[in-house]
N, C-alpha and C positions, 0 to 999 in steps of 0.2 A: 469448457471450464478452464479458467486461469486463476492463479493467485495474483493478487495485486497488493502492493505495499501502500503505505499511507501517503506517499508522494503522489500516487495516481488518484487515490480516493479523494484527497484534499483538493486536488486540481479541479474537481467538478464544482467546488463550492467557495473557494477563496479566489480573490482577484489575482490573476497570474497570466502568463503568456502561454501556458501549456493546456489550457482548458479545452480547446478544440481538439487537440491530439488525444486527450483523455476521453473525450466523447467519441472519437473515432475508434478507440480501443473498446469502449462500451458497445458501440454498434457492431463491431466485428465479433465480439464475444461478450454477451450480457450476463453470463453466469460467473460472477466474481466470488472468490473466497479469500479469507485472510485468517491469520491467527487471532485469538482473542485479544491480543495486545492492540489491535488496530484502533479500538475505541478510545483507549487511553491516549494513544499517540495523536489521534485526530482531535480529541479534547484539548490537548496541549497546543496544537496548531491553532485551533479556534481561540484559545485563551490569549495567544500572542496577538492575533488580529483584533480581538476585543480590547486588550490593554492598550494597543496602539491606536484605538479608535478608527480602525479601518472598517470593521464590521460592528454593528450594534448587537445587543443581546437578542433581539427578536430574530435577526438574520442568523446568528450563531445557533440558536436553539432550533430553528427551522432546518438549517443545514445539517445539524446532527441528526434530526429526525429523518430527513431524507436519506442520509448516508446509512443510517441503521435499517431503513426499509430496503435499500439497495443490497446490502450485505445480508440482512435478515439473519437466518439461522446458519448461515454459511461461514461461521467463525469457529475455529477449531483449536483445541489444545495441541501443543507440540511437545515433542520428547526432549527433556532437558539434556540428556546425554548427547543426543544428536546435535542440539544447538551448540553445546560447549565444544564438541569436536569441530564444528564449523568455525567457531570463534578461534580455536587454536590454530587452524590452518589458514586463517585470513586476518585482515586487520579491520574487519567489519565489527560493528557493535553486536552484542547479544540480541538486541532488539531487531536489527536487520537480519541476523541469522535465523530468527524465528520465522520470518517470511520465507527464507530460502529453504529451511527445513520442511515447512509445510508443502511447498512445491515439490521438493524432492520426494517426500513421503508418498505423494499422490501421482508422481511421474507426470507433472504438468509444468508449464512455464510460469515463471514469476515475471510479471511486467512491472518495471520500476523506472522512474526517472533518475534514480541514484546511480551515477556513473561508476562509483566504487563497487557497488553490488554487481552491476552488470559486468564489470571487468574481472572481479575476483571469482565470480560464479557464472562465468559465461556459458557453461553447459546447461544452466537452468534459467538464469535471469536474462531478460531481453528488454531493451529500451522500447518505449511505446512506438517510436518512429519505425523501428525495424519490425515490430509486431504487426503494425497495420499495413506494411508494404508486402 
């Protein structure tokens, strides 16, 4: 089981050069979890691709459905106090710190393409390239 952030989840469904690496992460560990926030973040990513006419509505809706099937009921509440303590000791957003807090709570790794998260929370967060090697 690993925590994944929206950068990894989105990479499976939006045009990018990280898709294959995201699938390698999925093959290595298919049990992904995330904080409840992931859906809203992914909707925001999809909205951007929709507005720029990179993806059409049918594709966006199908992608959201598939992502929701992947994460399923593996979305969790996180502790506000813990998140805000992480915000205080880093320059990461509270959104990013939700993913870190979840991983920390469960003593698992957070896999993220976000270099800042990986740098500031190196004891928990790992880049997909390092995770698959």
